[in-house]
PAZAPA-4460 file (N, C-alpha, C; in steps of 0.05 Angstrom, whole numbers, plus 32768, in hexadecimal, padded with zeros to 4 digits):
% residues 136
    n_x    n_y    n_z   ca_x   ca_y   ca_z    c_x    c_y    c_z   seq   type   mol
   8013   7FE8   8002   8001   7FFD   7FFF   8010   801A   8003     1      M     A
   8007   802B   7FF4   801A   8047   7FF3   8002   805F   7FEF     2      E     A
   8008   806D   8000   7FFA   808A   7FFF   800F   809F   8004     3      L     A
   8002   80B7   7FFC   8014   80D2   7FFF   8007   80E2   8015     4      T     A
   8018   80ED   8028   8014   80FA   803F   8017   8119   8039     5      A     A
   8006   812C   8045   8013   814C   8046   8027   8149   805E     6      D     A
   8044   8155   8054   8056   8160   8065   8050   8170   8075     7      I     A
   8052   816D   8092   804A   8184   80A3   8068   8190   80B4     8      L     A
   8079   817E   80B5   8095   8181   80BB   80AC   816E   80AD     9      I     A
   80B9   817B   809C   80C7   816C   8089   80E0   8158   809B    10      P     A
   80EB   8144   808F   80FE   8131   809A   8105   8123   808B    11      G     A
   8117   810E   808F   8129   80FE   8083   8111   80E6   807E    12      E     A
   8117   80D8   8067   810F   80BD   8065   8111   80AC   807F    13      A     A
   80FA   80A0   8083   80FB   808A   809D   80EC   8073   809A    14      V     A
   80F1   8060   80AC   80DE   804C   80AB   80DD   803B   80C8    15      S     A
   80C5   8037   80CC   80C6   8028   80E3   80A6   801B   80E9    16      G     A
   80A7   8010   80FB   8089   8000   80FF   8075   8017   8109    17      P     A
   805C   8015   8100   8047   8025   8102   8037   8022   811B    18      C     A
   8036   8031   812D   8024   8030   8146   8011   8043   8143    19      L     A
   7FFD   8035   813A   7FE3   8049   8134   7FD3   8043   814F    20      A     A
   7FCD   8061   8162   7FC6   8067   8179   7FA8   805B   8170    21      L     A
   7F96   8053   8186   7F7D   8052   817F   7F69   8069   818B    22      T     A
   7F78   8079   819C   7F69   808B   81A8   7F7B   80A3   81A9    23      A     A
   7F6F   80BE   81AD   7F84   80D2   81AC   7F98   80D0   81C6    24      P     A
   7FAD   80DF   81CB   7FBD   80E5   81E1   7FC7   80FF   81E6    25      I     A
   7FCB   8103   81F9   7FD7   811D   8206   7FF3   8115   820E    26      S     A
   8007   8121   81FF   8024   8119   8203   802B   8127   821F    27      F     A
   8021   8140   8229   8025   8143   8249   8019   8131   8258    28      W     A
   8027   811F   8267   8017   810D   8278   800F   80F7   826F    29      G     A
   8012   80F0   8253   800F   80DA   8245   8023   80C9   823B    30      G     A
   8037   80D7   8235   804C   80C6   822C   8067   80CD   8244    31      I     A
   8074   80B9   8242   8092   80BF   8258   80A3   80CC   8248    32      D     A
   80AE   80E2   8248   80C3   80EF   8237   80DE   80DF   8235    33      P     A
   80E1   80CF   824B   80F6   80C3   8251   80FB   80A8   823F    34      R     A
   80E9   80A2   823F   80E6   807E   8231   80D7   8080   821A    35      S     A
   80C1   8096   8216   80B0   8091   81FE   8097   807F   8200    36      G     A
   8097   8072   821A   8084   8066   8225   8065   8073   8229    37      T     A
   8051   806B   821E   8035   8074   8226   802F   806A   823E    38      I     A
   8027   8084   8253   801F   807A   8272   8009   8083   8274    39      I     A
   7FF9   8092   8260   7FDC   809A   826A   7FCE   807A   8271    40      D     A
   7FC8   807B   828D   7FB9   8066   8297   7FA0   8060   8288    41      A     A
   7F92   8073   8278   7F7C   806D   826F   7F7C   8066   8251    42      R     A
   7F98   8069   8245   7F99   8069   822A   7F99   804B   8221    43      H     A
   7F8D   8043   820F   7F87   8026   8205   7FAA   801B   8200    44      P     A
   7FB7   802A   81FB   7FD5   801E   81F2   7FE7   8027   8205    45      Q     A
   7FE0   8027   821F   7FF2   802F   8238   8001   8018   8234    46      R     A
   8020   801F   823B   8032   800A   823B   8044   8009   821F    47      G     A
   8037   8015   820B   8047   800E   81F2   8059   8027   81EC    48      E     A
   806E   8024   81E0   8085   8037   81DB   8087   8040   81C0    49      C     A
   8083   805D   81C0   807F   8068   81A6   80A0   8070   8197    50      I     A
   80B1   8069   81AA   80D0   806C   819C   80D8   8060   8187    51      A     A
   80DC   806D   816E   80E4   805E   8159   80CF   8056   8147    52      G     A
   80B0   805C   814F   809C   8051   813E   8097   806A   8125    53      T     A
   8087   8060   8118   8077   806F   8106   805E   8073   8118    54      V     A
   805B   808E   8127   8043   808E   813D   802C   809D   812D    55      L     A
   8018   808C   812C   7FFF   809A   811E   7FEB   80A3   8134    56      A     A
   7FEB   80BC   812F   7FD3   80CD   8148   7FB6   80D7   8138    57      L     A
   7FA3   80C5   8147   7F8D   80CC   813A   7F85   80E6   8147    58      P     A
   7F8F   80F3   8159   7F8B   810B   8164   7F9C   810E   817F    59      G     A
   7F99   8124   8188   7FAB   812E   819A   7F99   8135   81B6    60      T     A
   7F9E   8136   81C8   7F93   8145   81DF   7FA3   815A   81EC    61      I     A
   7F9C   8177   81E4   7FAE   8188   81E6   7FB5   8194   8204    62      G     A
   7FCD   8196   81FE   7FDF   81A8   8217   7FF3   81BA   8210    63      S     A
   7FF7   81CF   821B   800C   81DB   820F   8028   81D0   820F    64      S     A
   802B   81BE   8222   8046   81B4   822A   8049   819F   8218    65      S     A
   8038   818F   8206   803B   817E   81F0   8054   8183   81E3    66      A     A
   805B   8198   81D6   8071   81A6   81CC   808F   819D   81DC    67      S     A
   808C   819F   81F4   80A4   819D   8206   80A8   817B   8207    68      A     A
   808F   816E   820A   8096   814E   8211   80A1   8143   81F2    69      V     A
   80A1   814B   81DE   809E   8148   81C2   80C2   814E   81C4    70      L     A
   80C9   8164   81C4   80E3   816C   81CB   80F4   815A   81DD    71      L     A
   80E8   8153   81F7   80F8   8146   8205   80FF   812C   81F7    72      E     A
   80EC   811F   81EC   80EA   8103   81DD   8102   8106   81C9    73      L     A
   8101   8119   81B9   8119   811B   81A7   8132   811A   81AF    74      V     A
   8136   8131   81C4   814B   8131   81D2   8157   8118   81DF    75      H     A
   8143   8108   81E8   8148   80EA   81FC   814E   80D3   81E3    76      A     A
   8147   80DA   81C8   814B   80C8   81B0   8134   80B5   81B7    77      G     A
   811C   80B9   81C5   8108   80A9   81C3   80ED   80B4   81B9    78      K     A
   80F6   80C7   81A0   80DE   80CC   8194   80D8   80BD   817A    79      A     A
   80BD   80BA   8171   80B3   80A9   815D   80C7   80B1   8143    80      P     A
   80C8   809D   8135   80D9   809F   811A   80CB   80B6   8109    81      A     A
   80B2   80B5   8109   80A0   80C7   80FB   8087   80C8   810B    82      A     A
   8076   80DF   8103   805C   80E2   8110   8048   80E8   80FC    83      I     A
   8034   80D6   80F6   8017   80DF   80E8   8004   80E7   80F7    84      L     A
   7FF8   8100   80EE   7FE4   810E   80FF   7FC9   810F   80EC    85      M     A
   7FB6   810C   80F7   7F9A   810D   80E7   7F97   812D   80E3    86      D     A
   7F9F   813B   80F8   7F97   815A   80F8   7FB3   8166   80FF    87      A     A
   7FC0   817A   80F2   7FD4   818A   8101   7FD1   8194   811E    88      P     A
   7FE0   8188   8132   7FE3   8199   8148   7FFD   81A9   814E    89      D     A
   7FF7   81C1   8148   800A   81D7   814B   801E   81D6   8163    90      A     A
   8012   81CE   8174   8021   81D1   818F   8035   81B8   8192    91      I     A
   802B   81A3   818A   803D   818A   818C   804E   818F   8178    92      L     A
   804F   8197   815D   805F   819D   814B   8077   81B2   814E    93      L     A
   806B   81C3   8164   8081   81D9   816C   8097   81C6   817C    94      L     A
   8099   81AE   8187   80AD   81A0   8192   80C4   819F   8180    95      G     A
   80B7   8192   8169   80C7   818B   814F   80D8   81A2   8147    96      L     A
   80C9   81BA   8145   80D5   81D5   8136   80EB   81D6   8146    97      I     A
   80E7   81DB   8165   80FA   81DE   8178   810F   81D0   8179    98      V     A
   810B   81B7   817A   8124   81A1   8176   8136   81A5   815C    99      A     A
   8122   81AD   8146   813B   81AE   812B   8148   81CD   812B   100      R     A
   813C   81DF   8137   8150   81FA   8142   8164   81F1   8157   101      E     A
   8163   81E0   8166   8178   81D6   8176   818F   81C7   8166   102      M     A
   8186   81BF   8151   819F   81AF   8141   819B   8193   8147   103      G     A
   817C   818A   814D   817A   816F   8151   816A   8163   813C   104      W     A
   8171   814A   8133   8160   813A   811E   8149   8136   812C   105      P     A
   812C   8139   811B   8118   8139   811B   8108   8129   8111   106      V     A
   80F7   8118   8119   80E7   810B   8104   80D5   811B   80F7   107      P     A
   80CD   810F   80E0   80BA   811F   80CD   8098   811C   80DD   108      P     A
   808C   8130   80CE   8074   812E   80D8   805D   8132   80C0   109      A     A
   8049   8121   80C0   8038   8122   80A5   801A   8124   80B1   110      M     A
   8009   8127   809F   7FEE   8128   80A3   7FDF   8111   8091   111      R     A
   7FDB   80FE   809F   7FC8   80E4   8095   7FB1   80E1   80A0   112      V     A
   7F98   80DD   8097   7F7F   80DD   80A1   7F80   80C6   80B9   113      S     A
   7F6D   80C7   80CB   7F6D   80B4   80DD   7F63   8097   80D1   114      A     A
   7F53   8096   80BD   7F45   8081   80AE   7F5A   8074   80A1   115      S     A
   7F70   8086   808F   7F8C   8079   8089   7F9E   8071   8099   116      E     A
   7FA2   8079   80B3   7FB3   806C   80C7   7FAD   8052   80CF   117      Q     A
   7F8F   8050   80D0   7F89   8034   80D4   7F93   801D   80C4   118      G     A
   7F95   8026   80AA   7F9F   8012   8099   7FB9   800B   8099   119      N     A
   7FCC   801F   80A5   7FE6   801F   80A9   7FEE   800E   80C0   120      L     A
   7FDB   8008   80D1   7FDF   8001   80F2   7FF0   7FE5   80E8   121      A     A
   8006   7FE1   80F6   8012   7FCC   80FD   8025   7FC3   80E8   122      G     A
   8028   7FCE   80D6   8035   7FD0   80BE   8055   7FD9   80C6   123      H     A
   8063   7FD7   80B4   807F   7FE6   80B3   8082   7FF6   809C   124      R     A
   8083   800F   809D   8081   8024   808D   809A   8030   8086   125      L     A
   809B   803B   8072   80B3   8048   8061   80A3   8065   805A   126      L     A
   80B0   8078   8068   80A8   8094   805E   80C2   80A4   8050   127      L     A
   80B4   80AF   8038   80C9   80C0   8027   80C7   80DD   802B   128      S     A
   80E0   80E6   8029   80E1   8101   8029   80CA   8114   8025   129      K     A
   80BB   810A   800C   80A9   8114   7FF6   808E   8110   8004   130      A     A
   808A   8101   8018   8073   80F9   8028   8067   80E0   801D   131      G     A
   8074   80CF   800F   806B   80B7   8004   806F   80A0   8022   132      T     A
   8056   8092   8020   8056   8083   803B   8053   8068   802D   133      I     A
   805F   8051   8030   805C   803C   8025   8062   8024   8038   134      T     A
   804E   800D   803B   8052   7FF6   8047   806A   7FE4   803D   135      T     A
   8075   7FD8   8052   808A   7FCB   8046   808C   7FB0   8057   136      V     A
***
């Protein structure tokens, strides 16, 4: 399967297993910034690790601190390999912009509808710099 995503934050070509979340998440208090583990006790995927995955987000639960958590994940080497979002979250994406300004390599972020994210779940994905997503 192949689809083309809208690029929100450009980055290098990456690959990784797709972790498609089944519910929105708050990065602030929902993800441990030191390990990349989902720690929200109410999230259905509690205990899963987002580090190195192509993280598909059907939505986010807002917090102005989400960007700081994502920045910490990038700095700790525990960030996802890429982020797929149903709708852009400017606060969350700010963490990637700041990380890039600090000279750290950042994962690309792309817009992919929640319905398309479901089709990618569980597959290993290859994401090109141009926004092409291929299951491998």
